[in-house]
C-alpha positions in Angstrom: 0.0 0.0 0.0 2.8 2.4 0.9 4.5 1.7 -2.4 1.4 2.8 -4.3 1.3 6.1 -2.4 4.9 6.8 -3.3 4.5 5.8 -7.0 1.5 8.1 -7.6 3.3 11.4 -6.9 6.4 10.2 -8.7 4.4 9.3 -11.8 2.8 12.8 -11.6 6.1 14.4 -11.3 7.6 12.5 -14.3 4.5 13.5 -16.4 5.1 17.2 -15.4 8.7 17.1 -16.5 7.8 15.4 -19.7 5.4 18.2 -20.5 8.0 20.8 -19.8 10.5 19.0 -22.0 8.0 18.8 -24.8 7.3 22.5 -24.5 11.0 23.1 -25.2 11.6 24.8 -21.9 8.8 27.3 -22.3 5.7 26.4 -20.3 2.3 27.0 -21.8 -0.6 27.8 -19.6 -1.8 24.2 -20.0 1.6 22.8 -18.8 1.6 25.2 -15.8 -1.9 24.1 -14.9 -0.9 20.4 -15.2 2.1 21.0 -13.0 0.0 22.8 -10.4 -2.5 19.9 -10.4 0.4 17.5 -9.8 1.7 19.8 -7.0 -1.8 19.7 -5.4 -1.9 15.9 -5.7 1.7 15.5 -4.4 1.2 17.8 -1.4 -2.2 16.4 -0.6 -0.7 12.9 -0.5 2.4 13.9 1.4 0.4 15.7 4.1 -2.2 13.0 4.1 -5.0 15.6 3.9 -8.5 14.3 4.5 -11.1 15.6 2.1 -12.3 18.1 4.7 -8.8 19.3 5.5 -8.0 19.7 1.7 -11.2 21.7 1.2 -10.0 24.2 3.8 -6.3 23.9 3.2 -6.1 24.7 -0.5 -7.8 28.1 -0.6 -5.5 29.3 2.1 -2.4 27.9 0.5 -3.4 29.1 -3.0 -4.0 32.6 -1.7 -0.4 32.6 -0.3 1.1 31.3 -3.6 -0.8 33.9 -5.5 0.5 36.7 -3.3 4.1 35.4 -3.7 3.6 35.3 -7.5 2.3 38.9 -7.5 5.3 39.9 -5.4 7.7 38.3 -7.9 6.0 40.0 -10.8 6.3 43.4 -9.1 10.1 43.1 -8.6 12.2 44.8 -11.1 14.9 42.8 -12.8 17.5 45.5 -13.9 20.5 45.1 -16.1 23.1 44.8 -13.3 26.0 45.6 -15.6 24.6 49.1 -16.3 23.3 50.4 -13.0 24.9 52.9 -10.7 25.8 52.2 -7.1 23.0 54.4 -6.0 20.5 52.4 -8.1 22.0 49.2 -6.7 21.5 50.4 -3.2 17.9 51.2 -3.9 17.4 47.8 -5.4 19.0 46.1 -2.3 16.6 48.0 -0.1 13.6 47.0 -2.3 14.8 43.4 -2.1 15.1 43.5 1.7 11.6 44.9 1.9 10.3 42.2 -0.4 11.9 39.5 1.8 10.3 41.1 4.8 6.9 40.9 3.1 7.5 37.3 2.2 8.2 36.5 5.8 5.0 38.3 6.9 3.1 36.2 4.2 4.7 33.0 5.6 3.7 33.9 9.1 0.1 34.6 8.1 0.0 31.3 6.1 1.2 29.3 9.1 -1.2 31.0 11.4 -4.1 30.4 9.1 -3.1 26.8 8.3 -2.8 25.9 12.0 -6.5 26.6 12.3 -7.1 24.2 9.4 -4.6 21.3 9.9 -2.3 20.1 12.7 1.0 21.8 13.4 2.8 18.6 12.2 1.1 18.9 8.8 2.1 22.6 8.6 5.7 21.5 9.2 5.4 18.7 6.6 4.2 21.2 4.0 7.7 22.8 3.8 9.3 19.4 3.2 6.7 18.4 0.6 7.2 21.7 -1.3 10.9 21.2 -1.3 10.6 17.6 -2.4 8.3 18.4 -5.2 10.5 21.3 -6.4 13.7 19.3 -6.1 12.3 16.4 -8.0 10.8 18.7 -10.7 14.2 20.4 -11.1 16.1 17.2 -11.3 13.7 15.8 -14.0 13.9 19.0 -16.0 17.7 18.9 -15.9 17.7 15.2 -16.8 15.6 15.9 -19.9 17.8 18.7 -21.0 20.9 16.5 -21.2 21.7 15.4 -24.8 
């Protein structure tokens, strides 16, 4: 039974990487949606969320991920070779402010999730996210090798 639970997320991850490879490194909306669906399945399985927990967990988690995405989109990516020290200093301050906002978002996420799932599952979330991302990156790198 445990083997089946391990194989399902692994299969989903391999499918996601295959989709990325087929897209030539550029992810279409469809590919991103499939990867997100696989992320949901992987995290749900790793945290062993009940249907009731999942129904309350995912809206909170998705709101957090959307806020992080918005934050990344707002951050300027300057040409570092052609900026002044003064501009660099300003960018450093902006980066530090963004990191502070990320920390505040994370604190809010944890507080909200603790009302939905156990503290243990909140801790397991970090590990599950890292495992999914690490495996996704590994598979992408594998598929890029000639």
